[in-house]
Every structure is written in structure tokens, then in C-alpha cells.
C-alpha positions in Angstrom: 0.3 0.2 0.6 1.0 3.5 -1.1 0.5 6.1 1.6 1.5 10.2 1.2 3.2 11.4 4.2 1.4 14.9 4.7 3.8 18.0 5.5 2.0 18.3 9.0 2.7 14.8 10.2 6.4 15.0 9.2 6.2 17.8 11.4 4.3 16.4 14.3 6.8 13.6 14.3 10.4 15.5 13.8 9.3 18.2 16.6 7.1 15.4 18.5 3.7 17.3 18.4 1.3 16.6 20.2 -1.5 15.1 20.2 -1.4 13.5 16.9 2.9 12.4 17.1 1.7 8.6 18.5 0.2 9.2 14.4 2.5 10.5 12.9 5.0 8.4 14.3 3.4 4.8 14.4 2.9 5.6 10.0 6.8 6.3 9.9 7.6 3.1 11.4 5.3 1.0 9.3 6.9 2.6 6.5 10.3 1.6 8.4 9.3 -1.4 8.5 9.0 -1.8 5.2 4.9 -2.2 5.7 3.7 0.3 4.0 5.4 2.3 1.2 5.3 6.1 2.9 6.0 8.3 0.2 6.6 12.3 1.3 6.9 15.4 -1.3 10.8 17.0 -1.8 9.2 20.5 -0.8 7.4 19.0 2.6 11.1 19.2 4.0 12.0 22.4 2.7 8.0 23.7 4.6 9.7 21.7 7.6 13.2 23.0 8.0 11.2 26.3 7.9 8.8 26.2 10.3 11.1 24.6 12.6 13.5 26.6 12.4 11.0 29.5 13.3 10.7 28.0 15.8 13.5 28.6 17.3 17.2 27.4 17.9 15.9 24.8 20.2 13.2 23.2 17.8 16.5 20.7 16.0 15.4 21.3 12.7 19.0 21.1 11.2 19.1 17.6 13.0 15.6 16.3 12.3 16.1 17.1 8.4 18.9 15.0 8.3 18.2 12.5 10.2 14.6 12.3 8.3 16.5 12.4 4.9 19.6 9.4 5.9 16.8 7.3 6.7 17.1 3.8 4.7 14.3 4.3 2.0 13.9 0.5 1.1 15.4 1.4 -2.3 
């Protein structure tokens, strides 16, 4: 099953935003386990970085986006 992951879900996971963090994390985990094919628009990473950076230095924008981009895509 192919699941499109919206920018808001990316933000929920990377910024650990409640109350949606757990659901987003579960979805992300399913993709890592290759139980679903998760796809994310490239612009979602740009938007997420921008919004995390605006949240302040404590948000860890660079670290969060780097971790997300270096995940094994399973290709």
C-alpha cells in the first residue's frame, strides 16, 4: 500500500507535536518496517525545515531534517 505522508505529519513526528505525534510516529514506523510504502513530497522537507527553524533554535531543525533524509529508503 502506498501512503502519502503530508507535511503536517512530518512536522508532527520531527517536532514531537502532540496530540498527533504517536499516530505520525506509528505511520513512520510502518514505512521503516516496509509494511507500507510511505512517500513524501520533496517540498515537505523544505517546508518542515523552514517551520522548525522559525520555532527557534531549540527545535533542532537541521538535525531533524538530516535524520529524516538519511533514513534507509529501502530501494
